[in-house]
N, C-alpha and C positions, 0 to 999 in steps of 0.2 A: 503492503501498499505506500505510491509517493506518489503517484500520477494521478493529477486529478482528485487529487484529497476532500470535502469540502470541506470551510473551514466555518469558524460560529465566530463571529467576527466580537467581539463581550468579554474576560473580565480576564485575568491573568492568570494564568494554571498551573501546578507542580507537580514532576511521578512520582507518586505514591499518595497522593494529595487527590482527599473526596470534590470532584465540584458537583454541586446539584440543579437543578438548572429548571425552570418551571419556564415551558416552549407554548410562546404565542404567535408571530410569526407567521405565516403563508407561507412563506422560505421555506421557514427550520424550522414549521410545520414537515416540508417537503423534503427537507436531510432529514432527519429523525429517520421520519417514511424507512426510506432508501438507505439508513444504515443500516435499519436494522431488518431489513428485506433484501439484499443483498448478497447480508448476515458474517458484514465483516464489523461492526459496532461502536468504530472505531472510526473519529473524523479535526480534528484541528481547530485547537481554543490560539485566539487568537486576538492582542488588544486593539485599539484602533486604531488605524494611520493618518491624519486631513488630510497625506499630497498621497499616499498611495489606499486608500481604502482601509487595510491593516500590517500590524506588523512583520517585519519579515522575521522574525521570529517566535515561538509559540512552542505548539504543546499538543500531542497526542493526547487525547480524551479516549475511552473503551466505557463504554455502553457497560455495568453493570443487571440498570432494569430500565423499565419508565413505563409510566401507568400512563395512561392518555383515558383523556376525558367523553362524551360526550357531544360537549363544543367545540372537539378539534384539539383543545390544547393537551399536554401533558406535561408531568414533572417525569425528567431524565436524575435517576443519575447514576457519577460515572465519575473515574475513574481518573489522574496522570495516567500515566504508562513511561513515554519516550520526549524526551526534546528534536525537532527537529525545524532546521532551514530553511525559507521561500526560495527557491527558484527560481518559482514566472507564479505571478498576480495571472488571478484568474476569474470567468464568474459564471454558472448556466442555472439555471431556472430561476433567477433574482437572486440566488443566494454563491458567498464564496468560492474561491473554490482553486488549488495552488499544487503544484511540483515541487517534492521538498526532496531534498535530504534531513538522515537519520542524526544527529550530533549524538557522535558517542562520549558519555559519560566514565570518569574513570573511580573503581572505588573508594574510597576513605576504614580504609581498614582501622 
């Protein structure tokens, strides 16, 4: 998963840290549904950038659980997995996507 990765532009996320999300915007509802249907259960999280749309660095989040509501909203239980660098910014169906490369963290003993 490193080409056309869905990007949620919202807050800062970190590896191993839970990131609960309330999804209500139509474009992100579509994005989460696709993440679940394709089986990847992963998307990128980046903070906003006024020039590029979103930052050049972010964190992959893995969806642990989604609770869908009748009105289309959902609550997503996700957790940070790996940091990444954005190689190319793009969009798909109203939400941001990116080609990324993973950043390898060194273990601290």
